[in-house]
Residue, then its C-alpha position, 0 to 999 in steps of 0.5 A: m833718588t840720590d841722597p843729598s848727604l852723599f855729596v857732603k860726606a864725599l866732600g869730607i873724603g875729598v878733604a881727608v884725601a888732600a890733607p896728608v902732607g906729600p909731594m903734591s902738598l910741597l909742589c902746591m906750596r912751593t909754586t904759590l910761594a915762588r910764583g903767586w896764588r894764580y899758579g898755586l891755584a892751577i896746581a890745586g885745581g889739577i890735584a883736585i881733578g886728579d882726585a876726582l878722576y880716581g874717585l870716578v873710577a872707584a865710584l863707578g866700579l871700573a875694575n878693568l881700568s883700576g886693575f890696569m893702573l895698579a898693574h903698571e904702578k911701578p912704571l908710574h912711580v918711576a915717571a913720577g920720581l923722575f919728574l919730581i927730581h926735575l922739579g926739585l933741581r930746577s930751584f938751583r938754576p942760576e938766578k934770572s933777572n926780573n924780565e927773564v923771570a916774567k918771560a918764563v912765567s908767561v910762557r909756563g902758564w897756568r895751563q901747563d901747571l894744571a896739566t902737570s899736577v893732574l898727571l902727577t896726581l894720577t901717578n899714584p894708582p893706590t889712591i883708587i884703593m883708598f877711594a874704593a874703600d871710602f865709597t864702599a862705606l858710603a854706598p847703600a847695600s844696592g850700590l851707587e847709582p850713576t847719579g849717586a856716583l857723580a854726586t860723590v865724585a863732585g863732593v870729592f872734587a869740591g873737598s879737595l879744591l877747598w883744602w888746596g884753596i885754603v893752603v894757597a891762601l895761607v901761603s900767599v899771606l906768607r909770600r907777602a910777609v917775606g922778602r925775595d931772598a927768604r923766598n929763594s932760600i925756602d924755594r931751594i930747601s923745598g927743591i931739595v925735599l922735592a927731589s928727595l921725594g922723587i928719589a923715594e918714588l924711584r925706589r918704589g918703582i925700581p925692583s930691588 
């Protein structure tokens, strides 16, 4: 029988994994500030799904899949770096009119934001190692049964989504408090930081 406390403990792991500041944190905050809470939540949901998928790999002990991801870690870092640089440089495009912005936002819907954040989250294979270590501490001596593994994965998803939901709510309050010019300035600064993080990812993926 599955221990109900597994879900609660895994929820804490989900929060702990999501809390450190990194490229995904910046992407979530920047998207919320520039485009609103709905799109911020799409990014948040994608990150939580990515965390849950890695948690599932670790919880079920899928060594072949985790080994494959870790073996291809460098190409994944390169892909993530190029995409982060692309996202960062987008903040320096010529400013559009309100109608053009509205049209762009409607085309680039929340589904695309969700898929983007899932893919970016999955370009960090070492996350599997972190989840595997955490799940080893949670598992009984006999190991996690499938129902226990799914309970921990659900907890990770809930914890990650809870954290990002709080982040989106706080940034949404800030968005209402600052004007458009201030938002544009913050967007450009965050774009520079995001591109810099992308360069760092490239350096991790390209052999020296």
